[in-house]
C-alpha positions as CSV (number, residue, x, y, z in Angstrom):
1,X,-16.8,34.4,-17.5
2,X,-13.2,35.3,-16.8
3,X,-12.1,35.5,-13.1
4,X,-11.3,38.9,-11.8
5,X,-7.6,38.4,-10.9
6,X,-6.8,42.1,-10.3
7,X,-8.2,42.1,-6.7
8,X,-6.4,40.2,-4.0
9,X,-7.7,39.5,-0.5
10,X,-6.1,41.8,2.1
11,X,-3.9,39.0,3.5
12,X,-2.1,38.6,0.2
13,X,0.2,40.9,-1.8
14,X,1.4,40.5,-5.4
15,X,4.7,38.7,-5.7
16,X,5.6,41.2,-8.4
17,X,3.6,44.4,-8.1
18,X,4.5,45.4,-11.7
19,X,3.2,42.2,-13.2
20,X,-0.1,42.4,-15.0
21,X,-1.0,38.8,-14.2
22,X,-2.0,36.1,-16.7
23,X,-5.8,36.7,-16.6
24,X,-6.5,33.4,-14.8
25,X,-4.7,33.6,-11.5
26,X,-2.4,35.9,-9.5
27,X,0.8,34.9,-7.9
28,X,1.1,36.3,-4.4
29,X,2.8,36.2,-1.0
30,X,1.1,35.3,2.2
31,X,3.1,37.1,5.0
32,X,2.7,34.9,8.2
33,X,3.0,36.0,11.8
34,X,4.9,34.5,14.7
35,X,8.2,34.3,12.8
36,X,7.0,31.8,10.2
37,X,8.0,34.0,7.3
38,X,6.3,34.2,4.0
39,X,4.7,31.6,1.7
40,X,4.1,31.6,-2.0
41,X,0.4,31.6,-2.8
42,X,-1.7,31.6,-5.9
43,X,-5.1,33.1,-6.0
44,X,-8.1,32.5,-8.3
45,X,-10.8,35.1,-7.8
46,X,-14.5,34.1,-8.0
47,X,-17.0,35.5,-10.4
48,X,-19.4,36.2,-7.6
49,X,-19.1,38.1,-4.3
50,X,-16.8,36.2,-1.9
51,X,-19.7,36.0,0.7
52,X,-21.6,33.8,-1.9
53,X,-18.6,31.7,-2.9
54,X,-17.0,28.5,-1.8
55,X,-13.3,29.0,-1.2
56,X,-10.9,26.1,-1.8
57,X,-7.8,26.1,0.3
58,X,-5.3,23.8,-1.6
59,X,-2.5,22.2,0.3
60,X,0.3,20.6,-1.8
61,X,2.4,17.5,-1.2
62,X,6.1,17.5,-1.0
63,X,7.7,19.4,-2.8
64,X,5.2,21.9,-1.7
65,X,5.1,24.2,-4.6
66,X,1.7,25.6,-5.6
67,X,3.0,26.2,-9.1
68,X,3.0,22.5,-9.8
69,X,-0.8,22.5,-9.6
70,X,-1.9,25.4,-11.8
71,X,-3.3,23.2,-14.5
72,X,-5.4,21.2,-12.1
73,X,-6.7,24.3,-10.2
74,X,-7.2,26.4,-13.3
75,X,-9.2,23.6,-14.9
76,X,-11.4,23.4,-11.8
77,X,-11.9,27.2,-11.7
78,X,-12.7,27.3,-15.5
79,X,-15.4,24.7,-15.0
80,X,-16.8,26.5,-12.0
81,X,-15.7,30.2,-12.0
82,X,-17.8,31.0,-8.9
83,X,-15.1,29.2,-6.9
84,X,-12.4,31.2,-5.1
85,X,-9.1,29.2,-4.8
86,X,-6.1,29.8,-2.6
87,X,-3.1,27.5,-3.3
88,X,-0.7,27.8,-0.4
89,X,2.8,26.6,-0.8
90,X,4.9,25.1,2.0
91,X,7.3,27.4,3.8
92,X,10.7,27.8,2.0
93,X,9.8,25.4,-0.8
94,X,9.4,28.2,-3.4
95,X,12.9,29.5,-4.4
96,X,11.7,33.1,-5.0
97,X,9.9,33.3,-1.7
98,X,12.3,32.5,1.2
99,X,12.8,34.6,4.3
100,X,13.3,31.9,7.0
101,X,16.6,31.0,8.6
102,X,16.3,27.5,7.2
103,X,19.8,26.1,7.5
104,X,20.3,27.3,11.1
105,X,16.7,26.5,12.1
106,X,15.4,23.3,10.4
107,X,12.3,23.4,12.6
108,X,11.2,26.5,10.6
109,X,10.2,24.1,7.7
110,X,9.1,21.1,9.7
111,X,5.6,19.7,9.9
112,X,4.5,21.8,12.9
113,X,5.5,25.0,11.1
114,X,3.8,23.9,7.9
115,X,0.6,23.0,9.7
116,X,0.7,26.3,11.6
117,X,1.1,28.2,8.3
118,X,-1.8,26.6,6.6
119,X,-4.1,27.0,9.6
120,X,-3.2,30.7,9.6
121,X,-4.3,30.8,5.9
122,X,-7.6,29.1,6.8
123,X,-8.2,31.6,9.6
124,X,-7.4,34.5,7.3
125,X,-10.0,33.2,4.8
126,X,-12.6,32.7,7.4
127,X,-12.1,36.0,9.3
128,X,-11.5,38.3,6.3
129,X,-13.6,36.8,3.5
130,X,-16.3,35.0,5.4
131,X,-17.3,32.8,2.5
132,X,-20.2,30.4,2.2
133,X,-18.0,27.3,2.5
134,X,-14.3,26.5,3.0
135,X,-13.2,23.3,1.3
136,X,-9.8,21.8,1.9
137,X,-8.0,20.0,-1.0
138,X,-4.8,18.2,-0.1
139,X,-2.4,16.1,-2.2
140,X,-0.2,13.3,-0.8
141,X,1.1,14.4,2.6
142,X,-1.0,17.5,2.1
143,X,-4.0,15.2,2.7
144,X,-2.5,14.4,6.2
145,X,-2.1,18.2,6.8
146,X,-5.8,18.6,5.8
147,X,-6.9,16.1,8.5
148,X,-4.9,18.0,11.1
149,X,-6.5,21.3,10.0
150,X,-9.9,19.6,10.3
151,X,-9.0,18.4,13.7
152,X,-7.9,22.0,14.8
153,X,-10.7,23.9,13.0
154,X,-13.7,21.4,12.7
155,X,-16.3,24.2,12.6
156,X,-14.6,26.2,9.8
157,X,-14.2,23.3,7.3
158,X,-17.1,22.3,5.2
159,X,-15.4,19.4,3.4
160,X,-12.0,18.0,2.6
161,X,-10.9,16.3,-0.6
162,X,-7.8,14.1,-0.1
163,X,-6.0,13.3,-3.4
164,X,-3.6,10.3,-3.4
165,X,-3.4,10.8,0.4
166,X,-0.4,9.7,2.4
167,X,-2.1,9.4,5.8
168,X,-0.1,6.8,7.6
169,X,2.9,4.4,7.6
170,X,4.9,6.6,5.2
171,X,8.3,5.1,6.2
172,X,7.2,1.6,5.3
173,X,5.5,2.3,2.0
174,X,7.5,1.1,-1.0
175,X,8.9,4.5,-1.7
176,X,9.5,5.2,2.0
177,X,11.6,2.1,2.3
178,X,13.7,3.0,-0.7
179,X,14.1,6.7,-0.1
180,X,14.0,7.4,3.7
181,X,17.8,7.2,3.9
182,X,18.2,10.1,1.6
183,X,16.1,12.3,3.8
184,X,18.2,11.9,6.9
185,X,21.0,14.2,8.0
186,X,23.5,15.1,6.6
187,X,22.2,14.3,3.2
188,X,19.7,17.2,3.0
189,X,22.5,19.7,3.7
190,X,24.9,17.9,1.3
191,X,22.3,17.9,-1.5
192,X,21.6,21.6,-0.8
193,X,25.3,22.5,-1.1
194,X,25.7,20.7,-4.4
195,X,22.4,21.9,-6.0
196,X,23.9,25.1,-7.5
197,X,26.0,22.9,-9.8
198,X,22.8,22.0,-11.6
199,X,22.6,25.6,-12.9
200,X,25.3,24.7,-15.4
201,X,23.1,22.1,-17.0
202,X,21.4,23.4,-20.2
203,X,17.7,23.2,-20.5
204,X,17.8,20.4,-23.1
205,X,19.3,18.1,-20.5
206,X,16.2,18.5,-18.3
207,X,14.0,18.1,-21.3
208,X,15.7,14.8,-22.2
209,X,15.4,13.4,-18.7
210,X,11.8,14.6,-18.1
211,X,10.7,14.4,-21.8
212,X,7.0,13.8,-20.9
213,X,6.8,16.9,-18.7
214,X,5.0,20.1,-20.0
215,X,7.2,23.1,-20.2
216,X,5.6,25.0,-17.2
217,X,6.1,22.0,-14.9
218,X,9.6,21.5,-16.1
219,X,10.4,25.1,-15.3
220,X,9.1,24.7,-11.7
221,X,11.2,21.6,-11.2
222,X,14.3,23.2,-12.7
223,X,14.1,26.2,-10.3
224,X,13.5,23.9,-7.4
225,X,16.6,21.7,-8.1
226,X,18.8,24.8,-8.5
227,X,17.8,26.2,-5.1
228,X,19.8,25.1,-2.0
229,X,17.2,26.4,0.4
230,X,14.3,24.8,-1.3
231,X,16.1,21.4,-1.6
232,X,17.0,21.5,2.0
233,X,13.5,22.4,3.1
234,X,11.9,19.6,1.0
235,X,14.3,16.9,2.2
236,X,14.1,18.0,5.8
237,X,10.3,18.0,5.7
238,X,10.4,14.6,4.1
239,X,12.5,13.2,6.9
240,X,10.0,14.5,9.4
241,X,7.1,13.0,7.4
242,X,8.7,9.5,7.7
243,X,9.0,9.9,11.5
244,X,5.6,11.6,12.2
245,X,3.1,10.2,9.7
246,X,2.8,6.7,11.2
247,X,-0.3,5.3,12.8
248,X,-3.6,6.0,11.1
249,X,-5.8,8.4,13.1
250,X,-8.9,6.2,12.9
251,X,-10.8,8.3,15.5
252,X,-10.3,11.5,13.5
253,X,-11.4,9.9,10.2
254,X,-14.5,8.3,11.9
255,X,-15.5,11.6,13.5
256,X,-15.3,13.6,10.3
257,X,-16.1,10.9,7.7
258,X,-19.1,12.9,6.5
259,X,-16.7,15.7,5.4
260,X,-14.2,13.5,3.6
261,X,-13.8,12.5,0.0
262,X,-10.7,10.5,-1.1
263,X,-9.1,9.7,-4.5
264,X,-6.6,6.9,-4.7
265,X,-4.3,5.8,-7.5
266,X,-4.6,2.2,-8.7
267,X,-1.0,1.7,-7.7
268,X,0.8,4.2,-5.4
269,X,4.2,3.6,-3.8
270,X,3.6,6.6,-1.4
271,X,0.5,5.0,-0.1
272,X,1.1,1.3,-0.3
273,X,-1.0,-1.2,1.7
274,X,-2.6,1.6,3.8
275,X,-5.0,2.3,1.0
276,X,-7.2,-0.7,1.8
277,X,-6.8,0.0,5.5
278,X,-8.3,3.5,5.0
279,X,-11.0,2.4,2.6
280,X,-12.3,-0.2,5.0
281,X,-13.1,2.6,7.4
282,X,-15.8,3.9,5.1
283,X,-19.3,2.3,5.2
284,X,-20.0,0.3,2.0
285,X,-23.0,2.5,1.3
286,X,-20.7,5.6,1.2
287,X,-17.7,4.2,-0.5
288,X,-19.0,4.8,-4.0
289,X,-19.4,8.5,-3.3
290,X,-16.7,9.1,-0.8
291,X,-13.8,7.0,-2.2
292,X,-12.7,6.9,-5.8
293,X,-10.2,4.4,-7.2
294,X,-8.5,6.3,-10.0
295,X,-7.8,5.2,-13.5
296,X,-4.8,3.0,-14.1
297,X,-2.8,5.7,-16.0
298,X,-3.1,8.5,-13.4
299,X,-0.1,8.4,-11.0
300,X,0.5,9.8,-7.6
301,X,2.2,12.9,-9.2
302,X,-1.1,13.6,-11.1
303,X,-0.2,17.3,-11.2
304,X,2.4,16.8,-14.0
305,X,0.1,15.5,-16.8
306,X,-3.3,14.6,-15.4
307,X,-4.5,17.7,-13.7
308,X,-7.6,18.1,-15.9
309,X,-8.8,14.5,-15.3
310,X,-8.6,14.9,-11.5
311,X,-10.3,18.3,-11.7
312,X,-13.3,16.6,-13.3
313,X,-13.6,14.3,-10.3
314,X,-13.1,17.2,-7.9
315,X,-16.0,19.0,-9.6
316,X,-18.3,16.0,-9.1
317,X,-17.4,16.1,-5.4
318,X,-18.1,19.8,-5.2
319,X,-21.5,19.3,-6.7
320,X,-22.3,16.2,-4.5
321,X,-21.3,18.1,-1.4
322,X,-23.5,21.1,-2.2
323,X,-20.5,23.4,-2.4
324,X,-21.4,24.9,-5.8
């Protein structure tokens, strides 16, 4: 059964009213309140009434572009078309959806603003759609955001799937140690000012550098790299991640362990040694179900080439959790 993409929830509007859609999902805008601005969203409509459906609220990593995850989420939806899915991009990360004063107000794209925006999306789903279940799915630092959402709205969240989660000690992970310097001022602003120069690079240069990337993913990356606002927002948010995502919130994980499922890469330089620290918190009887150690060839950036494989595991979790 093909999802009915023509009908959007009332809190979304089509990003291009004249576009017919691709028959699988609809690109939309979520207009936030309280001066947060708008966020790019992608919506997969369920094949059953929303009151009978599980809604997945997907929270990306950084860069926080929902468009990077369309293969993963479309595969998940095709295998279980009764799901409704809302992928909610981070504020100012999508070049075609920017209405915040990012350069003069960096806090508008910081962690508190991003958390507030996704909590507002959760509230809109609950109040407007009133689905059977709401399941959070977060990638990388999006997993940390999902934990904060669970902390703020414990009664509204039925479960949370954390994919390659960066939950603590980000500045001292292998990648954090190597890259933290590039996230500190004035580098984000400098990189933003020079990013328009990348518009002169022909497409074959991007294809040569990222030769293993599918064309749709390469297009998302190319648009990101050419956008001063998006580059600044991504790097500024990354700097705040290094400073904020530090100690593991053991109390939060213990309290909500029955709602958590985690997927780790065999080797992940954005997680580092904290992987074993997190896994030890799960009772041995639960680890086989709640924690998955991924295949050796699936990297942290799974959304580029391995979306279908991770979707298969996510479907298993949905079935085990009774969300389907």
